[in-house]
N, C-alpha and C positions, 0 to 999 in steps of 0.2 A: 269429087269424093266419093269413096268406095262404099259399098254396101256395109262391109265388114265394120268401117269405121264410123257408119252411122249407127250401128247397132252395139254401142257399148253398154256392158251390163252394169247398173247401179243398184247398191243395196244400202238402205238408210235404216239404221238400227237407233230405235229411239226408246229410252230407259225411264220410266216413271218411278220416282223414288218417294220414300215416305214424307219427305220435305224439300222445299226447293233447294237445289244445289247452288253454293254459294262460292263454287270455286269456278276457273276458268277452263277453257279448252287446252291449254297449256298442262294443267293439273291433272285434266283427265287423260291426256296423251301420256304423262308420266306414269299413272297408275296404271293402265291398261299395257302400255309398253313394259312395264316390270312384270307384271303378273302373266306374261306371255313373252318372254324372252326369245322364244325360238322363231318367233315371226318377225323377221326384220323390217317388214312393210308398217309394223305398227309402231315402231319406235325410231326408224330411220337411221339406226346406228349400224352403219356398214364400213367395210374396209374403206371405200371409196363413197365421197360424198354423193346424195342422191340429186341429181342436177335437172332430172325431170319433174314433170307435174305431180306433186303427192297424190297416191292412189288411197290413202286413209286419211281422212280428216275429222278431226274432234271438235264439238260444239257444245256450248252450254248457251241454251236460247230461251230466255223467260225462266231461268232455274231448272230447265230440263235438259238433262245431257243426251248426246246423241253422236253418233259415229256414222260418217258416209264413207262406204267404200266403193271404189271403182275398178273394173277389170278383176286384177288378181286381187286387189284388195276387197274386192265384193266377196270374193270366195273364202278370202280369210275371215272377215266378219260373220259370215255363216258357220265357220268351223268353231270360232270362240264364244258366240252368242250364248249358248246354252250354260256356259260355265261362268258367266258374269251374273253374280248373285247380289253383289253389293259393290259399293265404291268407298274406298278409304283414303282419306286424305290427312293431312297434318291437323286440320282443323276439327275432324269428326269422321264417322262413319254414316253412309247413306244406305238403307235397305232398298233394294228393287223390288216394287211391288208388281211392276208390269213391264214386258218388253213387246214392241211391235215392230216388226220389219218389214219394209216396202221394197220390193224387188221390181224393178223396172229398166227398160232399154229406150231411154228418151234419146232421140236423134239430136246431136248438137249440129245445126246446119243454119245456114243463112234463110231467111223467109221473106216474101214480099213486103208483107204488112209488119211494121215495129210492134215488139211487145215490151209490155212496161213492167219493169222489176224494181224491188226496193232491196236495199242493204239490209239485212236483219241482223249483222254484225258489222262494225267498222270496217270500211275498206281502207287497207293500208297502201297508198298510191305511191308515196314519195320515198325513194332511197336519196342517199346524201347527196348524189348530183343533181338529180332534179328537185329535191327540196330547196336548194340554193337558188335555182332557176324560178322556182315557184314564189320564193320571198321577195324576189326584185320585181315581180310582176304586180303592179298596184290597180290595174283597170280590171273590174270585176269580169268582164267579158271575155278578156286574154285569157283570165285565170282558168274561166270556165272552159274554154279550148284548149287550153293546156291540159287540163283535167280529163277533157274527152278523149286527145290523142293518147293519154296514158291508158284510159279503160280500153280504147279499142286495140292497143298493144298488148294489155293483159288477155283480151279474148284470143286475139291470135296465139299467143303464148300457151295459153290454157289449152287450145285446139292441137296446137303442133305437139305438145307434151302428151297428147293422147293419141298421136298419130293421123290427125283431121288436118287435111287442107283447106282452107278458105279462101277461095278464088275471088269471090265477089266482095265488092266493097262494102265496108260495114259504115253505118251512119249512126251517131250517138246522140241523142239531147237528153241533158241531166238537168237535175235540180239537187245540188248537193250542199250541206254544211259542214264546217271543220268541227271538229271534236277532237279533244286531248285523249290518247290512248298510253299504255305502255306496253312494250314488246322487249322481252328479255331483260325486263327491270329497267328498260331506258324509258324516258317519256318521250313521245313522238307524237305526230300530226297524224290524224286518220279522218274520214269521210263517212256520213251517214246520207241517206236520202234515197232519190229514185231516178231512174233513167229509163230511157227507150233506145231500143236496138233492133235492128233487123236480123236477130239470130236467136233460134231457139235453143234454150239450155234448161236443164232438169233443177228442180228447186234444191236449194241449200248446196248447190256448188259454190266452191270457193274461187275467188277472184283477185288476183295481185299478190302481195307479199304475206306470208305468215299463214296462209290457208290450212295448213295442217294444224295449227292451233285454233282455227277458228275463225280468222279474220276473213272478211269480205265474203261473207255468206250471203247469196243472193235468194231471192224468192218472187215468185210471179205477184205483180200487186192485185189485192183483191179488193171490193168495195167494202168500206166500213173500218172503223179503228182498228188497228193492231199494233199495241206498243212493246211487244215482246222485241227485246234485242239482247244479243250476247254480251256477258260480261267480259271486261277487257282489263 
């Protein structure tokens, strides 16, 4: 892993509103993307589909909207932050009372001692193909191993999309439970819970499918109860 790959810039913009936001990351992406159409990274509407890891990710966690920018996305978030004074959705308007921006360069790299994370928004692990495979597995231990392999694949895909090559073997131990979610208006299966992995990652990074709309956001586990999750 190169030094430049280890020092990827992240910017996490948290917006505190006059009341808890009842919309989703999808709605937040729609509003911000339409407000700043000159920035393709914000809305992903390009001449060619974006096949790489999304550099801008929208989240609504515990009623608080936020945007994670990575690399070029971090620069874009810095350019537009001052111009975001409200959020307007079909269901109403939210005044932004305070904005807090966290700038950091957290290495994404294997570590010797595993780190515990939890999903603060449902992880969308299953596409059409592996959903069928998951459904025919009835042994809980086999299902867990199946999901762990998908999770490792998601980590490697995320790293590859950011230009990071992980050569060490990743080992995952998870405690997940199945939850219903909606993605693009379709009912699907998601997972919440926690996992251990020998990989260092920044908080609120998205893993799996739908990360630009807030799915699969992770955070290092901390002691004490924290029931904040993202609306889906």
